[in-house]
N, C-alpha and C positions, 0 to 999 in steps of 0.2 A: 269527812273533809273532801274526799274525791267527788262525792255527789254534789257538794256545794260548788266546787270548781266547775264541774260540768254544767250546772245550772247557770252559772255566771257567764260561761262561754257561749251558751245557747242564747242568752239574753243579749250578749254583745253582738252576735251575728244578726239577731233580729233587729237591733238598733241600727246596724250598718246597712242592711238590705231589706227593703220593704216592697212587696209586690202589690201592684194595683191592676185591676182588670177593667178595661174599657171596651166600647164597641165602636166600629167605624161609623162615621156620620156622613150625611149628604149635605153638601153646601156648594155655594159658588166659589170658584177658585180662580185666581189670576196669577200668571207667571210674569215676572218682571225682571229687568236688568237695571241695576243701579248705575247712575252716572252723576258726575258733578261738573260744574263749569261756570260760565258767566254769560251775561246778556251783553251783546254788542249791537251797534247800529248796523243796518244793512249797508254794505259797501263802505264800511268804516275805514278811514285811513288817516295817517299822521302826515303833517307837513313838516319838512325839514329845511333848515337853513342851507343855502347853497354857497354861502360865503361867510367869512369872519367879519365881524363889525359890531355896530351899535344900532339898536332900534331907534330910528328918528321919528317914525310914525306907526301907530297901531290903529288900524282903520275899522276894526270890528270888535264886538264884545261877545261873550258867551251867550248863546241863544239866538244870535242873528242868523238870518237866512242869507246865503250867498249864492252867486252864480259862478259857473265855470269861468276861470280866468280873472275873477275879481281879486284885486290886491288886498291881502290881509295885513302884511307888514311891509314897511320900507326900511331898508338898512342903509346906513351912511354910505354914500356912493360918490363922493367928490372925485376920488382918483379915477375910477372907471368912467365917470361922466366926462372928465377932461380927456381921457384916452379916446373916448368916442368922438368928441369934438375934433381932435386931431386927425383921427381916421376918416371922419366925414370930409374934412377940408382936403385931405390928401386924395380922397376918392373923387371929389368934385374937380380937383385940378387934373387928375388923370383922365377923367371923363371929358374935360374940356380939350385936352391935348389930342384926343382922337376924333373930335367932332369936326364938322365942316368949317368951323370958325377957328380951328387950331392955328395959332401963329407959327408954331414950329413947322407944321406940315405945309403951311402956305409958303413959307420961305423956301423950304426944300423943293416944293413943287415948282416954284418960279425958277429956281436954279436949274432944275431938271428940264424945264421948258426952254430956258435960255440956251442950255447946252445942246438941246435938240435942234433949235433954230440955227445955232452956230455950226453944228455938224452938217446940216442940210445945205447951208450957204457954202461952206468950205468944200463939200462934195460936189456941188454944182460948179464951183470955180475950177476944180480939178478936171471935171468932165469937159468944161468949155475950153480950157487950155489944151487938153489932149486933142480935141477935135481940130483946133487951130494948128497945133503942131503937125497933125496928120496932113494938113493942107499946106505945110511949109511955112506957117506963120508962127512966130515966137521961138523960144529957146527951150532946150531940154532942162536947163537949170531952173527956169521958172516953173516948168511942169513938176520937177522933183520937189521944189519948195511947196507947191500947191498940194502935192500928194502927202507930204509930211504934215502939213497943216491940217488936212482932212483926217489923217490918222490920229493926230493929237485931239482933234475935236470929237472923234468917235470915242476915244478913251475917256475924255471928260464927260461925254454923254452917258457912257456906261457907269462911270463913277457916281455921277449925280443920281442915276436911277437906283443903283445899289444903296447909296446913302439914304435915299428917300424910303425905299421899301424896308431897309434894315431898321431905320428909325421908327417907321410905322409899326413894324413887328414888336420892337422894344416898347413902344407906347401901349400897344395892346396887352403885352405881358404886364406892364406896370398897372394898367387898368384892372386886369384880373386880380393882381396881388392886392391892389387897393380895395377892390370890392370884397375880397376874402377877409382882409383886415377889418373892414367896416362891419361885415357880418359878425366876425368874432368879437369885436368891441361891443356891438349891440347885445350879443349873447352874454358877455361878461357883465354888462350893466344890468341886463334883465335878471341876472342871478341875485341882484340886491332888492328885487321886488318879489316877495313871496306871495304866490297866487293860489286860489282854490283850484283844485284839479277837476272837480265835478260840482254840479248843483247840489246844495244840501244845507245842513245846519252846523253851526259852530258849537261843538260840545265843550271844548276846553281850549283856553289860550294859556301858554306857558311863559310868555314874555310880556313885559310892559315897556313903555317908552323910556329910553335911557339905559336899558339893560343891554349887556353884551351878549352876543350869540356866537357860537362856534360852527364851523362847517359840519354839516350832517347832524346838527342838534335838532331834536324835535321841538317845534314851537307852537303847534296847534293840533287839535284832534277834530276831525269833521266826519260827517256821514249823512245818510238820508234822513229826512225829517220825521218820517212816520214809521217805517218798517224797522222791526227789531229782529235780531238773529240770536238764537241760543246756541252757544258754542260749548259742546260737551266733550268730556274725556271718558272713553269707555275702555274697560280692561280688555286686554288682548284675548283672554279666555272667553269673553262674551261677544266679541265683534261679529263672529260668524252667524249669530242668531238674529242679527238686526237686518232690517230691510227698509227701503224708502216707504214712507206713508204710515209707519207704525205710530200709535198714539203715545204721547209723552205726558206724564203728570208731574208737575214741578212746583216748587215754592222757592221764594227768594228771601234773602236776608232782610231786604228792605220792607217787604210786605208781610213777613211773618208766616202765619199758618195758612194764608190764602192759597188755594190750589188753582193753578192755571193749567189749561190744556194746550198741547202743542202737537206737532207732527214732524217726524224725521224728514228732512228735505235733501240731505246729502251725507254720504258716508265716504270718508277719505281712505284711500288704500294704503297709505304709508304710516307705519308705526313710529311714534315718538319713542326713541330708544332710551331717553332719560327716565321716563316713568312707565314704560311698557304699555302705553295706551294708544288708542286710535281716536282721531278727531271725528266727531259726528255733529252735524248742524241740524237744528230744528227751528221751525217757525211757529209763532203763536197762532192758534185757531180763533182767538178772540182778541181783537186789537182795541177794544173799547177803553181799556186802562192804559195809562202811561207807564211803560216798563223802563225803569231807570237803567241806563247802560253801565256796564262793568259791575253790576251788583252780582254777588255770588248766587248760584242756584244749586239745589239738589233735586235730582229727577229720578223717576222710575219709568223706564221704557216698557210698555206692555207688549210682551211677546205673544201671549195667547190667553184667552178667557174660556172657561167652561162653567156651565151652570148645572147645579144639582148632580154633582159627581160624588163618588164615594171617596172619603179622605180619612187619613189617620195622622196623628202627630208625627213629626219627623223623628222624635225620640223613640217611636215604636219600632223603627227599622233596626234589626240586629245587624244587617249589612245592607248593601244597596238593593238586595233582591229577596229579603226574607224577614219574617216577623215571628214572634213566639205567641202561640195561642194555647188556651186551656180547653181541653175536651175530656169530659168524664173524670175531672179531677187531676188529669195529667197535662203537663206542659210539653208541647212539641214545637218544632220549627217548621214553618210553612213557607214555601216559595211564593212570591208575589210578583206581578208585573206592574210597574209604576208608570205614572204619567207626569203631570206637572209637579214640580217641586217649588215650594215657597219657603220663606224663612221659618214658618211654623208647621206647615202641613205638607202632606204628600198625597197625590191622587193614586188610588188603587184601581187598576184596570182589571186584573184577574187575581184570584187566589183567596179573596175574602168576600164576605157579604155583611149585611147590617147586623146579623145575629152573632157574628164571630166574636169570641171573647179574647181580646188581645191583652197580653201581659206586659205591663210596663214595670220595669225594675228601677226603683229609685234608691239611690244611695244617700 
């Protein structure tokens, strides 16, 4: 009975653990970093509503080419248009009041000139009577009256001058205020005209005529007509291995198994704390195909390639730096120096050769 149990136990162990011997192989090996992301248009941007209201005109459709400053949408703007008319009228009136044809300034200037003439005449009269009195002609009372009249005329002259220059200053202030209000009213009205920020293509419109829009709501998506940008997310553990110019192999959800070639164009230094990834941009090396924007992509970024190198399966590693080999019927652990690691293989730089018998333990 004991012998039977021992035999069963041995058979159980044999069924749980099976040893296979393999030899290292020479092959081409490629080290890559996985990334996922989406395709965007070059210089892609969204247009946002700058005011609340209702779309009264939609002037483009998806696929249209537009120029910088071209109007895409017009929002109902009766109130700001009326405000602009009032501001323009106020500005034109303020501008007229400081012009050479200003009626207000003309009247004040005439009053100032009249006061000046009156003062000059009264001053001359006072001087004439004083000279006569010095010659014994006339009376002191007449001279005193002339002097008082000249003083009154001088004060009236100063008052007319002060009123003129004070009014002129006030009119200039009113002009600047009216000009500022006109500029503000133009800006307010312009916010009801949604315009393209750059030359490009309309990829998507989110609103139709008659629909309501809210302040800061996206209403259209635009970008360059030809260039496409691949926006990738790379795990923080891999970002230090990337550099500008590395080749990228990718496929999209739209085109299925078709493989496209691209190249890294920019690596962003700030990590997205939400998913612990870094943004990496790549550009297509072949633009003959139309790459649909916002389609999802999966990519492999090529870190390095080596041809005809010695490799073993990843499962052959007992730890990061050793494997088990069989020599003269005995199994021993041998230290190795590794190079490129892929999902399936590991490059062996030192420690093994093509005749080495590597033990793979399968459970």
